[in-house]
C-alpha positions in Angstrom: 0.0 0.0 0.0 1.4 3.4 -1.0 1.3 6.6 1.1 -1.6 7.8 -1.0 -3.9 4.7 -0.8 -7.1 5.6 1.1 -10.5 4.4 1.9 -13.4 5.7 -0.2 -14.2 9.3 0.6 -17.5 10.4 2.3 -19.1 13.8 2.2 -18.0 14.4 5.8 -14.4 14.2 4.5 -14.8 17.4 2.5 -12.9 20.1 4.4 -14.4 23.6 4.7 -11.3 25.8 4.4 -10.6 29.4 5.3 -8.3 30.7 2.6 -7.2 34.3 2.0 -7.2 36.5 -1.1 -3.5 36.3 -1.1 -3.8 32.6 -1.6 -6.4 33.0 -4.3 -4.2 35.4 -6.2 -1.4 32.8 -6.2 -3.7 29.8 -6.9 -5.5 31.4 -9.9 -2.7 33.7 -11.0 -5.0 36.7 -10.5 -4.2 40.4 -11.2 -6.3 42.5 -8.8 -6.0 45.5 -11.1 -7.7 43.5 -13.9 -10.6 42.7 -11.6 -11.6 46.4 -11.1 -15.2 46.9 -12.1 -15.8 43.2 -12.5 -18.0 40.7 -10.6 -16.4 37.5 -9.1 -18.0 34.3 -7.9 -16.3 32.0 -5.4 -17.8 28.5 -5.7 -17.6 26.7 -3.3 -16.7 29.6 -1.0 -16.4 27.7 2.3 -15.1 30.0 4.9 -12.6 31.8 2.6 -12.0 35.5 3.3 -11.2 36.1 -0.4 -14.8 37.5 -1.2 -14.6 39.7 1.8 -11.2 41.1 0.8 -12.3 41.6 -2.7 -15.3 43.6 -1.5 -13.1 45.7 0.7 -11.2 46.6 -2.5 -14.4 47.6 -4.2 -14.7 44.5 -6.3 -18.2 43.0 -6.4 -18.0 39.4 -5.1 -20.3 36.6 -4.2 -19.8 33.1 -2.7 -21.8 29.9 -3.1 -21.7 27.1 -0.5 -24.2 24.8 1.2 -22.5 25.9 4.4 -24.4 29.1 4.2 -27.8 27.4 4.5 -27.5 26.3 8.1 -28.4 28.0 11.3 -26.6 31.3 11.2 -26.2 31.3 14.9 -24.2 28.1 14.6 -22.1 29.1 11.7 -19.2 30.5 13.8 -19.0 27.2 15.7 -19.0 25.2 12.5 -16.3 27.4 11.0 -14.1 27.2 14.1 -14.6 23.4 14.1 -13.5 23.2 10.4 -10.4 25.3 11.1 -9.4 22.8 13.8 -10.2 19.9 11.6 -8.0 21.4 8.9 -5.2 21.9 11.4 -5.5 18.2 12.4 -5.3 17.2 8.7 -2.2 19.3 8.2 -0.5 17.8 11.3 -1.3 14.2 10.2 -0.7 14.7 6.5 2.2 17.1 6.5 3.9 15.2 3.7 1.2 16.6 1.3 2.1 20.2 2.0 5.1 22.3 0.9 6.1 23.8 4.2 8.8 25.9 2.6 6.0 28.1 1.2 3.5 27.5 4.0 5.8 28.6 6.8 5.4 26.8 10.2 2.2 25.0 11.1 1.4 27.6 13.7 1.8 30.4 11.2 -0.5 28.7 8.8 -3.0 28.0 11.5 -3.1 31.6 12.6 -3.6 32.7 9.0 -6.6 30.3 8.7 -8.1 31.6 12.0 -7.7 35.2 10.7 -9.3 34.4 7.3 -12.2 32.6 9.0 -12.9 35.7 11.1 -12.9 37.9 8.1 -15.3 35.6 6.4 -17.7 35.6 9.4 -17.6 39.4 9.6 -18.4 39.8 5.9 -21.0 37.1 6.0 -22.9 39.1 8.7 -22.3 42.4 6.9 -23.2 41.2 3.4 -25.5 38.2 3.8 -27.1 38.6 0.4 -23.6 37.9 -1.1 -23.4 34.4 0.5 -25.8 32.0 -1.1 -26.8 28.5 -0.1 -26.5 26.4 -3.3 -24.5 23.5 -4.6 -22.9 22.5 -7.9 -23.9 21.7 -10.5 -27.0 23.9 -10.2 -26.4 27.6 -9.6 -29.2 30.2 -9.1 -27.8 32.8 -11.5 -28.6 33.9 -15.1 -26.1 33.5 -17.9 -23.0 35.7 -17.8 -23.9 37.0 -14.3 -20.2 37.1 -13.4 -17.0 38.0 -15.2 -15.0 35.4 -13.3 -15.8 32.3 -11.3 -13.1 30.6 -9.2 -13.4 27.1 -7.7 -10.9 25.7 -5.3 -10.4 22.5 -3.4 -13.5 20.6 -4.5 -13.4 19.6 -8.1 -10.5 17.2 -8.7 -9.6 17.4 -5.0 -12.2 14.9 -4.2 -12.0 12.9 -7.4 -12.8 9.7 -5.5 -16.1 11.2 -4.4 -17.4 13.0 -7.6 -17.4 11.3 -11.0 -16.6 12.7 -14.4 -20.2 13.6 -15.1 -20.3 15.8 -11.9 -17.1 17.5 -12.9 -18.3 18.2 -16.4 -21.7 19.4 -15.3 -20.2 21.6 -12.6 -17.7 23.3 -14.9 -20.3 23.8 -17.7 -22.6 25.4 -15.1 -19.8 27.7 -13.9 -19.0 28.5 -17.5 -22.7 29.4 -18.1 -22.8 31.9 -15.3 -19.3 33.3 -15.7 -17.3 34.5 -18.8 -14.2 32.8 -17.4 -13.7 29.9 -15.0 -10.6 29.0 -13.1 -10.4 25.8 -11.0 -7.6 24.6 -8.7 -6.0 22.2 -7.9 -6.0 19.5 -10.5 -4.8 16.8 -8.1 -6.7 14.9 -5.4 -6.4 15.6 -1.7 -3.9 12.7 -1.7 -1.8 14.5 -4.3 -2.6 12.2 -7.2 -3.6 13.4 -10.7 -6.4 11.5 -12.3 -5.3 11.8 -15.9 -8.3 10.0 -17.3 -10.7 12.3 -15.4 -8.8 15.4 -16.7 -8.8 14.1 -20.2 -12.5 13.4 -20.1 -13.3 16.8 -18.6 -11.2 18.6 -21.1 -12.7 16.7 -24.1 -16.3 17.4 -22.9 -15.7 21.1 -22.3 -13.9 21.4 -25.7 -16.8 19.7 -27.4 -19.1 22.2 -25.8 -17.3 25.0 -27.5 -15.1 26.1 -24.7 -11.4 26.8 -24.6 -9.5 24.8 -21.9 -6.0 25.7 -20.8 -3.8 24.5 -18.0 -1.5 27.3 -16.9 1.0 27.1 -14.1 -0.2 28.2 -10.6 2.0 30.3 -8.3 0.4 28.5 -5.3 2.6 25.6 -4.3 1.4 24.8 -0.7 0.0 21.4 -1.8 2.6 19.0 -3.2 2.1 18.3 -6.9 -0.6 20.9 -7.3 1.2 23.0 -9.8 -1.4 24.0 -12.4 -5.0 25.2 -12.6 -7.7 24.9 -15.2 -8.7 28.0 -17.1 -11.9 27.9 -19.1 -13.0 30.6 -21.5 -15.3 30.8 -24.6 -14.1 30.7 -28.1 
């Protein structure tokens, strides 16, 4: 058995993460100046502070996640629990992280706590911008957004979601946004499912979309060196 052999994933295995705008900029190779005057969707948003930080810069931002549909009074407890669960994951699976970029475990933990609090503050200040929904069905009209970003769900949990789900989700994101970027393209175990990526790329191309695989500047996860960029021809 290799270090990456695992039991089948369950929905409870999906981590709700609190990532910052700085991380999103590196993940998706974003240029903040280029986002001025545009509208951005984060899907799934989890407890990331990126939408809050974009809004603070005057950039219209929305987030989608089933997390937002629960009891609002319990949300802070759920977010805090997920931060601790992520910290436990990082401690027990440290070989999957590039600690040279991440810094110490304590530094990364503090950054997650800070991002989670920024998310909660913005969730309470702009509740209409945090929408309870799940892929592959989004409650938006065509071209509602200039950019949709999707991190740490598609491909990350390839053992849980099949090719049909990936294709349907990315087509839906491409329907509501003029450009889609998804990261990472390896599983949570750090394994690239080449067959899945080939199928997704083929299906999206057949649907009339341009699919590219640029390098990502975010290297905290071992082997996660690229992202998917989807645009229209």
